[in-house]
C-alpha positions, 0 to 999 in steps of 0.5 A, a space after each residue: 640737608 646738612 649741606 644745604 644748611 651749611 650753604 644757607 648759614 654761609 650765605 647768611 653770615 656773608 650777608 650780615 657781618 654781625 651775625 657772622 661774629 655771633 656764630 664764630 663766638 658761639 663756635 669758639 665757646 663750644 670748642 672750649 667746652 668740649 676740648 680737654 685742657 692742655 698742659 704746657 711745660 716750660 721749655 726753658 726748664 729742661 728739668 720739667 720732665 719725668 726721670 724716664 724722659 731725662 734719663 733717656 736723653 741725659 743719662 741722669 735723673 732730675 736729682 742727678 742733674 741738679 747735683 751736677 748743676 750745683 757742682 759745675 755752676 760756679 765754673 760755668 755760670 755766665 756773669 750776666 744775663 745779656 743776650 739771653 745767656 743760657 742758664 746753668 741747667 741748660 748748659 749742663 743738659 746741652 753737654 749731657 745730651 751730646 755725651 749721651 747721644 754722640 750726635 752731630 752738633 746741629 742735631 743737639 742744637 735742633 733738640 735744644 733749640 739752639 744754634 750750632 755755635 752756642 752748642 759747641 761753646 757750651 759743650 767745651 765749657 762744661 767739658 773743661 769744668 768736669 775735667 777739672 774735677 777729675 782729681 776729686 772723683 777719680 783717685 787711685 786706689 779709691 776713696 775706700 779702705 784698701 782692705 775693703 777693696 781687696 775683700 770686694 775683689 776677693 768675693 768675685 772669684 777668690 783672688 786675693 790682694 787685688 786693688 784694681 783691674 787695668 786695661 786699655 780701650 780705643 776711642 774712635 776719632 776722625 782722622 786728624 790733620 797734620 804730620 802725625 796722622 798715621 800715629 792714630 791708626 790702631 791695629 784695627 786700621 781706624 783712627 783712635 786714642 788709646 785710653 788706659 783705665 783702672 777700676 775697682 770691684 764696683 766698676 768705679 774708675 780709679 785711674 784714667 790716662 787719656 793722651 796716647 794715639 791709637 798705635 801705642 801699645 797698652 803695655 807701653 802706656 802702662 809703663 809710662 804712667 804715673 800709677 806704674 811709678 807708684 806701684 813699682 816704688 811700693 806705695 800701695 799694698 796690693 796688685 793689679 790684674 791685667 790681661 796676657 798682653 801685659 808683662 807680669 810684674 810683682 804689682 801686675 799679675 797676668 794669666 798663664 799662657 799655657 796653664 797646668 791644673 793649678 794654673 787653670 784655677 788661677 787663670 779662671 779666678 783671674 779672668 772673672 776678677 779682671 772682667 770688671 774692667 771690661 764691664 766698666 768699659 761697657 758701662 761707660 760706652 753704653 752710658 755715653 754714646 759719644 765715645 763710640 766715635 768723636 768727631 773732634 781733634 785728638 786733644 778735645 777727644 781726650 778731654 771729653 773722654 776724661 769728662 765722661 769718666 768723671 760723669 760715670 763715677 758720679 753716676 755710679 756713686 749716686 746709684 743712677 740707672 745703669 745702661 745695658 752693656 753690650 758684649 765686650 770686644 776682644 782685641 787681638 794684639 801681640 805682647 811686646 813686653 816680657 814678663 819680669 822674673 820677680 813677677 813670675 815668681 810672685 804669680 807662682 806663689 799665688 798658685 801655690 798658696 791659693 789655687 793648688 789642688 791640695 788646698 781644696 
């Protein structure tokens, strides 16, 4: 019966165009009456979403992104609005989406509804603007008093006089072209840059050196760094903690290779305290997935790494949501720098004064 009515109405409306318009208008009114009202968000406003949505894509809340926009706006804002120039908010969100996802540029462009060339220029502009702020957000030994930093490290495992933990991490890159391609092949046989970082007890980065190929050893990077020169000249009161692949120095304490009873207590406290730098690497790479592999040349890879370190500190200082940290990777690399005699003497004094069984 319903089919016959449909056929009848169809034939009637075809025969009478006026009646067809009336039927169409009534059908439209009925659809509007029973249809739920749709809410359209402004696609030009990347912040028109809840914080969960923003964090998933940009690793920052709406307030955090607005803070970055105010911080970077004077450096990246277009002078005119010609050719539909991107707003500061759009530029910051484009770069953050790339840092957070590590996706191909065309994938970021599809997500942000922009072409690949615009994405590339925007990421480069924002990256350099963030890198220019490295001296503001990354400073050794930090923005807090030395006594407070030492106390925070001491609370971890009772290791005294610590002002930082140092280590290196490898950032995978694509094989660079040129005569020095082999220099970037590391011990795990893939191309990378070897990045040195120092962190405090809150996993805030206080020093970063991103300029060395993956084949360069951690100890060599440390001895060529500015922080080594400052510490060796006694500019800071305190010591760094490094793993057993560094040479023991008066300002860089390492664990014992074959510990005795008191030395085992020292090694245990040393390992728990130094683990903060491993946690920092885990947080950094979990927050910015682009650092798992960068499909750019080594110079740009270094710039992106420093920019991510700055953003990591901003996120830590602003108490942004921390990502889940995967298990740390253990690099089995041989030590090539011997211990310093004065370094070994200071390490023995630490064992005698702080970790001897007679003190317990």
